[in-house]
N, C-alpha and C positions, 0 to 999 in steps of 0.2 A: 276780282283779280285772283288768279291762281297763286297758291302758296308754293314756294320753291324750297326744297331741301338745301341747307347750307352745312358745310363741314363744322361750323360752330355748334351745330346741334348734336354732333357725334359724341357718343358715350365711349368710343373706342372699343365697342363690343360688336363684333360682326353680326350676330343674330339680332340683337335689339336695334342696331342701326338700320339693318335691312327692313325690319318690321316698321320702324318709324318712317322710312322712305315709302313703304307700301301704303301706309296710312295717309301720307301726303298724296300719293297717286290716286287713291280711292276718293279722297275729298275733292281732288281736282277733276276727277271724272264726273262727279256729281255736279260740280260747278259748270262743267262744259255741256251739260244736257241742253238740248234744244226743245223748248216748250211746244214747238209746232210739230216735231217729228217723234218725240219720245213717248212711248206708251206707259201706262200705269204699271204694266208687268215689268218693263225694263227698269223703272224707278224702284219698284219693290225689290227686285233681285239685287240691284246695286246697293240699296240701303241695307238689306240683309247681309250682303257680303261685307260691307263696311263695318256694321255693328258686330258681326261675328268675329271679324278679324281684330277689331279693337279689344274684344273680350279675350281672345287668344293671346294677344300681345300683353295685356295686363297680367294674365296668368303667368306668362314667361318672365315678365319683368319682376313680378313678385317672387318667383322662384329664385331669380338672380339675387334680389335683395336679401332673401333668406340665406342663400349660399355664402354671402359675404358678411353676414351678421350686421346688416345695415341698421343702425340704431333708430332710424325714423321710419321703419318699414310699416308699422301700424298706421301712422298718419298718412303715409303715401297710399296705402291700401284703401283707406277711407276716401281719399281724393279720387281714386279710380272708381269706387262705388258711386260717388257723387256724379262723376262724368257719365257713367252708364245711366243713372237715374235721370239726369238732366237731358241726355240724348233721347231716352225713351219718351220723356215728356214732350220734348220738341217734335219728335217724329209723329206723335199721336195727333198733333195739331196741324199737320200738313194738309193744305187744301189745293195747292197747285205747285207746278215745277218752280215757279218764281219764288214761292215761299220756301220750298225745299232748298233752293240754291242760297237764299238769304240765310237760312238756318245753318247750312253747311259751311258758310263763310265763318259763322260764329264757331262752329266745331273746329275748322281748320286753323283759325287764327287764335282764338282764346284757349281752346282745349289742347290742340296739338302743339302749336308753337309755344304758347304760354306755359303749358304743363312741362314740355321738354326743357325749355330754357330755365324755368324756375325750379322745378322739382326733380326732373330726371338728371339734370346736370349737377344737382347737389349730390346725387349718388356718386357721380364720377369724381367730384371734388373729394368726397369722403374716402372713396376708394384710393385715390392718389395720395391723400394724406396718411392713409394707413397701409400703404404699399401692398395692396392686394394684387396678387399675380393671377390674371385671368386664365392663364394656361394651366394653373394648378386646380382649377375648379371643375367639378363634374355635376352639372345641373341641367343643361340644355343639350 
């Protein structure tokens, strides 16, 4: 079942929210693949796009955390590294579109939704508690 973006996931940051939405879209595109009509080339291109976009997003999110002096930035960065390592490991084991789709459900639910709800929204709560004005920042 496709994962849907909800406003509850919003960081109230236009760039990062747009990136989160795109990550959901990419995960859903993988989930929608048809094992009878999809080629290995199409799978490869989509996975590369997803993986590269995730890395880009993590880089931007880390720049944002640094710009607001987020006190848990190092722990959050380690979580990003673990996600990338876990995703790399999962993708190396792909034998079929069905397995790929199963693995991407893990990515979209546990990593995207779980990570956003637990860890990214902690950034938002910290920012709100410390009255950080997004308009005064220059990082993205």
